KEDRENLO-681770 format. One record per residue: residue in three letters; x, y, z of N, C-alpha, C in turn. Coordinates in steps of 0.2 Angstrom, whole numbers, plus 5000, padded with zeros to 4 digits. Layout:
// residues N
AlaXYZXYZXYZ...
// end
This chain:
// residues 81
Met483550245205483150225199483550205193Tyr483450145191483850115186483650145179Ala484150135174484050165167483450125164Thr483350065165482850025162482150055164Gln482150075170481450105173481350175169Ala481850205169481850275166481650265158Leu481850215155481750205148480950185147Thr480750145152480050125151479550175152His479750235156479350285157479350335150Leu479950335147479950375141479750345135Val479650275134479450245128478750265126Pro478250265131477550295129477550365126Leu478050405128478050475125478350475118Ala478850435117479150425111478650395106Ala478250345108477850305103477350355100Glu477150405104476650455101476950495096Glu477550515096477850555091478150515085Leu478150445086478450405081477950395075Asp478250415069477850405063478050335060Lys477550285060477650215058477850215051Asn477650255047477850255040478450285038Lys478850315043479450345041479950335047Val480350285046480750265052481450265049Thr481950305052482650315049483150285054Pro483750275052484250255057484450305062Gly484450365060484550425064485350435065Val485450475070486150495071486550435074Leu486250395078486650335081486750285075Gly486350275070486550235065487050255061Phe487050325059487650355056488250345059Leu488250355066488950355070489150285070Val488750235070488950165070489250145063Phe488950165058489150155051489850195050Ala489950255052490550285052491050255056Ala490950225062491450195066491650125062Leu491150095059491350035055491750055049Ala491650105046492050125040492750145042Val492850185047493450205050493850135052Gly493550095055493850025057494149985051Val493649985046493849945040494449985036Trp494450045036494950085033495650075037Ala495650075043496250065047496449995046Leu496049945046496249875045496549865038Met496249895033496549895026497249925026Lys497349985029497950015029498549975032Ser498349945038498749895042498949835037Met498449805034498549755030499049765024Asn498949825021499449845015500149855018Arg500249885024500849895027501249825028His500849775031501149715032501249675026Met500849685021500949645015501549675011Gly501749745012502349775009502949745012Arg502949725018503549695022503649625020Val503249585017503249515015503749515009Asn504249465010504749455004504449395000Phe504249404994503949344990504549304986Glu505149324986505649294983505849224986Glu505649174983505749104986506449074983Ala506849054988507449014986507348954982Pro507748944977507648884973507748824977Asp507348774975507348704979507948674976Pro508448644981509048614978508848554974Asp508348514976508248454973507948464966Ala507548524965507248544958507848564954Val508348604957508848634953509248574950Ala509448524954509848464952509448424947Ala508848424947508448374942508348414936Glu508348474935508248514929508748504924Pro509348504925509848484919509748414916Ala509548364920509448304918508848304913Asp508348334915507748334911507848374904Asp508248424905508348464899508748424894Lys509248384896509648344892509248294888Gly508848264892508348214889507948234884Lys507648294885507248324880507548344874Ala508248364874508548384868508848324864Ala508948274867509148214864508648174860Ser508048184863507448144860507248184853Pro507048144848506848174842506248204843Gly506148264840505548304840505348334834Lys505048394834504848434829505348444824
// end
């Protein structure tokens, strides 16, 4: 006997007990929600660990460093405020 056949025999029995004005997610809905919450928590913890390992210090660009002194001299020599 297949599981689908067993369920089709139980559906009429459950339909008599089901109150159509009060439908709740039940234990299965809570377990699915709890599993999703634990999964999101684990992913956030992993992301924080990986972001902590990232080095955000960027080495200065050699072209930009060479160009800055020339720009500063030009600004200081021009008449201003």
